[in-house]
N, C-alpha and C positions, 0 to 999 in steps of 0.2 A: 778982652783977654780970655783965652780958652780955659775952661775949668778942667782941673785934673781928673783923670779917670779914677773913680773910687776903687776899681780893681787893682790899680797900681800900688795901693797901700795894703793889699792883701798879703798876709803872711804865707809863705810857701808851705804847702802841706807835705808832710813826710810819712803819713800813715796810709798812703794809697799810691798804687802804680797805675799810670794811664798809658793806654796804647791807642794811637791814632793811625788808622790804616787807609791807604789809598790804592785802589786796584786798577785805575784807569788814568794814566798820566801821559802827557805829551812832553817830549824833551825840548822845551823852549825856555828862554830866559825868564819869562813870566811865571812859569811853573816853578822854577828854582827859587825865584824871589818869594813866591807865595809859601813855599815850604819853609824857607828861612823865617818868614814872619810868623807862621804858625808855631814853629819850634820856639821862637823867642817868647811868644805869648804863653805857651805851656810852661816854659822854664820859669816864667815869672810867678806861676801859681803852684807848680808841683815840682818837688825835688827829683822825683823819679818818673821818667816818662820815656816812651819809645815811639818812633815813627816807622811804620812798615810800608814799604813801597813794593808793589808787584808790577813788573814791567815786562815787555817782550825781550827776548834774548838779543834782539837787534839793537836795543837801547841800553845795553849794559854799560858801555863806555861813556855814554852821555850823562849817566847819573852817578858815576863814580866820584866826580868832584863834589857834588852836593852831599854825598854820603860821607866823604872825608871831612867836609866843613861842618856839618851839623852832627853833633855827638848823638850816640844812641839811635842812629838811623839804620835800619836793617833793609837790605835790598834783596829781593827775590826775583829771579828771572824765570819765565815760563816760555813754552813754545809759542811762536807767533800764531795767532788765530785761536788761542785759548779763549773760551767764552767768558764774557764779563761776569756772569754769575759764578762760574768756577773760580775766577780770580778772587772774588769776595770770600769764598769758602777757604781758599788757601790763606788769605790774610787773617781771617778769623781764627783758623786753626793754629797759626803761628803766634798770635798775640798772647802775651802773658799778663796783661794788665788786669787790675781789679775793675777798672772801668775801660770799656773799649768803644771806640768810635769807628764805624765803617762809613767812610765819607767820600763824597765827591769834592774835589779840591775847590772848584768854583763856589760850591755851596758853603763849605766850611770857612772859606775866606770871607763870605758875605755875612754870615751870622756870628753871634757871640759864642765862640766855642767853649769858653769857661762857664758861661751860664747854661749852655747846652749840657755839659757834663754834670754840673751841680743839680740841674733839674732831674736828670736821669737817676742820679744817686739818691736824691731826696724822695722821689716817687718810687724808686726800686722797680722800675718798669722799662719795657722796651720803648724808648723815646724816639719819635720820628719828627724830623723837621718838617714844618708845614707852613705854607703861605696861603691864608684863607682866600684872597682875591685871585680867581682864576678865570681866564677867558672862557666863554661858552663853548668854543670849538674844542677845548680840552675836555670838557665834561662829555661832549658828544662822542669824541673818539675813544673815551675811556670806558664807556658802558659795556661793550662786549667783554673786555677783560675783567671788569667788576663782576659780571654775571658768571663767567667761567671760574673766577676766583672763589666765589661763594660756593659753587658746586664742589670745588676741590678743597674747600676748608681754609682758604687764605684770604687775608684782607688786601686784595689786589686793587691798586689804582695807579696806573703808570704815570699819572700826572703829579703824584706826590714826589717830594724830594727824595733823593737816594740816600741821604745821610741818616744814620741811626746811631744812637748811643745806648749802650746796654751794659748792665752790671755782669760780672763774670758768671754768677750762678745762672742767670737767664741765658747768657751766651752759650753755656754748655748745653742747655735744653734745646736751643735752636740748632746747634751742631749735631745733636743726637736725633733730630727729626729725620723722617724717612726721605725728605727732599730738602736738604739744607740749602741748596742753591736758591730755592724760592723762599724758604723760611728766613734767610738772612736779608732778603730784600722786601718781602711782604710777610710780616709775622703771621703765623697760623692762628686760627680761631681756637685758642686753647686757654682754659681758665688758669692754667699755671703760668701763662705768659701775659701778664697785664700790659696794656699798651696805652701810652700817653702821647699827647701832641705838644711839641714845642713850637708855638706859633711865633712867627717872625714877619715883620713887614718888609724884610729885605727881598730884593728881586735879583734873579740871576739871568743875565741877558742871553746866555747860551741855551736856556731851557725854553724851547719853542714847542709848539704843538706837534711838529713833524720831526723833532729831534730823535735820532736813533731809530729810524724805521726798521732797519735790519734787526736791531735788538728787540724791538717790540714783536716782530714776526717770530723771533726765537722764543720770546716769552709765550706767545700764543701756542707755539708747538709744544713747549714744555708743559703748559697747562693741560693741553689735550692728551699728552702722554701720561701725565699724572692722573688723568681721569680714566685711564685704561681699565683699571679694576671695575669701576662703576659701569663703563660701557660693556665690558665682558659679562658683568652680572645681568645687564639688560638683554644681551645676546643669549645668555643661558636661559633666561626666563622665556624669551620669545621662541627659542628652539624647543623648549619643553612643551609650550603650547602647540607649536607646529607638529610635534610628534604625537601629542594627544589627538589633535585634529585628524592626522593621518590614520591613526588607529581607529578612531571613530568612523572615519570614511570607509576603511576596510571592513569594519563590522557592518556598516550599512550595505556594502556590496554583497557580503555573504548573506545578509538577510534578504536582499533582493533576489539573489540566486535561489534561495530556498522558497520564498513566497510567490515569486512571479513565475507563471508557467512558461512564458516565452519572452525572451529578451531580444532587443534589436541587435542585428548583426554588428559585431565589433564593439558593442557597449561594454561587455565584461572585460575584454582585454584592455580597452582604453582606460576605463576607470580603475582597473587593477594596477596598471602602470602608474596612474596618478597617485593612488594610495601608497604604493611602494616608494615612489619618489619622495612623497611628503615625509614618510616615516624615516627613510634613509637620510634625507637632508636634515631633518630635525635631530636625529641621533648623532650624525656626524658633526654638525655645528655645536651641539651641546657638549660632545666629547672634546672638541678642540678648545672651546671656551673654558671648560673646567680645567683642562690641562694647562692652558696658558695662565689661568688664575693661580694654579698650584705653583708653576714656575716663578711667577711674580712674587708670591709669598716667600719662596725659597731665596730669591735674589734681592729681596727688599732691603736688606740691611747692607748689601754690598755697595761700595762707592767706587767712583771712577779712579783709576790709578793715575793721579795727577801729582807728580812729585816735583816740586820746584827746587831750584838750586839757590842756596843762600850764598850771596857773593861775599858778604862780610859778616862775621860773627861777633856778637857782643855778649858779655856776661853781666847782665843787669842784676842778677841775684847776688853775684859776688860784690858788685858795686854797692848794693844796698847793705850787705853785711859789713863791708868795710866802712861805709859812712856812718852806720849806726853802731860801730864798734862791737859787732857780734862775732863771737868765735864759733865757727861751725864745728859740729861734733866730729866730722871726718878730719879736721885739721888739728884736733887736740892730740897730744902724744899719749900713747898707751901707758898706763901706770906700770911701774916696775914691779916685777913679781916679788912677793915677800920671801925673805931669806928663810930657809928651813933650818931650825936649830939643830945643832949636832946631837946625835944620839949618845946616850950614856951621860 
């Protein structure tokens, strides 16, 4: 006889709102069934929850049925080809929960999502799902990303699971990061953002060493682009050194002209051109690198204009207020003005 799950006797919490976000979904019956199961699991533990789906605009019609069937499911459609990391940012920005899960559907279905949420809340940290046993080939393929991630200030390991659970306060810090696309996938090395591991023995069959090669190439490009300020700093330093070497070379040529009685034919013009070229290249590269650094600092806080379309709207705040019998201030009638006593 199978023993009952202790979590089935858990009283539903009413003091927290949970948001579970999925940014990469395929329109298949297995996906719809997994979404229903996750919704039922969450409904058994939390009174207030929402599920956010970010899908291509070509999949809008396929997800309408599951949106109608599962309450408090919000569907956002984006342009086809929108990057995976941009989708995660959209989902995180739209989430309103006190606890937010940015997850991969296969991973969330494989692990204990309620324990995952409880662990993140108890530790008050960015919690990442993690499976300790990994094949050696994954470790070998991950080391270039890990090295670049350390230089960029991120905890990068593409072999890690994609699912994270994070409290609202820490989620706001991740979204305020200069590069939220990376921060929401690989938390930055920041003392304000503690990181914990939720270890699970579960295995996801779809996670192979060569899964998502295109996405990993995009990750490599993103890391290199994020390292642009550091690369430009190196270029500026090397350009300064080149300029100083060119000036020193020019001074040596002038000294040779003054001290040497007779120079070889063509020596002066050849070396003068070399000195001028070195100084010019040094000044030009230094100016370009400093100018690009200035532009990057000016544009640093700007984000891509990725505006999703919300297919269905739900008013979870109004539902919470109704269920808890809370009268909103805007709904209360204005008090009647006091009557002015007659004069005399």
